[in-house]
Residue, then its C-alpha position, 0 to 999 in steps of 0.5 A: m067245541k063242546k055244547y051245553v043246554v041248562g035248564n032251570w025249573k026255578c020255584n016249581k016241581g016237588q019230589k015226586e014231578a021232579q022223578r016223573w020229569f027225569s023218567e020221561f026225559a030219560e025215554l026221550y033224550s038221545p045223548v050225544e057225545g059232546l053235549e052236557v046237559i044241566i038241569a037245576p031243580s029246587f034245593i028241596c030236590l036235589l039229594s033225592l035227584s042226585e041218587y035217581v038220576q045215578a039210577l037212571q044212568l043218564k050219560n053226560v046229564s048233570l044237576a045244578a043248584q040254582d043259588v048258593s050261599p055267599f058265605p061258607k058253613g057257620s051261622y047263616t041262617g037259611a043259607v046253603a054253603a057251598d061245601m054242603l052241595k059237594g058231591i050232590v051238584d056239579y054246577v050252581i047257577i049264580g047271578h040270575s036277573e031273578r035274583r037281583r030283581y026280587f032278592h036285591e042281590t049286589s054284584m059283591e054278592t055274586a063275586n063271593k058267590m063264584t068264589e065260595a062255588v069255585d073253592a068248593g070244587l063246584r063249576p059256576v054257571v054265571c048269568i050275564d045281562q045288560p045294563y049290568a055286563m061290564s060290571q059283571l064280567t069284571a067280576l069274573n077277572d079274578i076267578d080262576c075256573e076252566e069250566m065256568i059257563i056264562a049265560y047270557g040272558p037279556v032282563d026283557a027276554v026273561t021277564a017279558r017272555v019275548p026272545e031277543r033276536s038273534g042277531r043281537v045275541a050274537e053282538a052281546v056274545d061277541f061282547i062277552k068274548q072280547i073280555h072272556p075269550k076262552r069261556p063258553v057262552v050260552y043263551g037264555g030267554s024265552l026258548m022253545p023247541d020252535n025257535a031254539e034252531e035259531y039260536v043253535a045256528l049262532s058259531q058265537l054261542s056254546g049252548l042254550f039256557v032254558g027255563e020255562s021250557s025246561l018244566e016239560a020233559a018232552s020240550f027240553a029233550a027236544i031243545c037237547n036233541i035240537v042241540g045235539q045235532s048241531l055237533 
């Protein structure tokens, strides 16, 4: 089974910091067949990093956008349309809990973003949490994309920085799999090299969605290597 590690930098790092991160990561990362590493820098870094990552020739490493517009190209000031991201990233994170909490994003906007991303040939990493899981999962029913990834990230684990017990994660993923049995599911929430192995051991999971620990190349590479060793 293919596995994934997603690194979400959120609102951190400028271009020079980002390039230094990738240079360090390239020295620490051990590519493994069957492991896809996906890194989501800030929008301002994407274009330069796309070229930089290609030059580093990092095997099985892709870039993702942290968000995308629910609208196509046009008169939408400040938006970045999915079509504009083609050729720069392969993936896009959609529906993160912070988008709802701080930007009041609705389920309809999330669904529109998924449609725009898939139509542009991008692969969505769709975030799911409680208590919105059912409505979020239902929104995926009309999205035809075999390479979609579902990221389960309980709000408490994201905001309070307390990882959810592995048993509860397994139960949540089982619930998701009942509705979307063919979608790979990754877990995110207060992951570190010290606890990653506990979640990697869950047979239901296809990988990890890493936030704060992805900001340091050494800790993120360590998590990638832990997941790689499980293959």
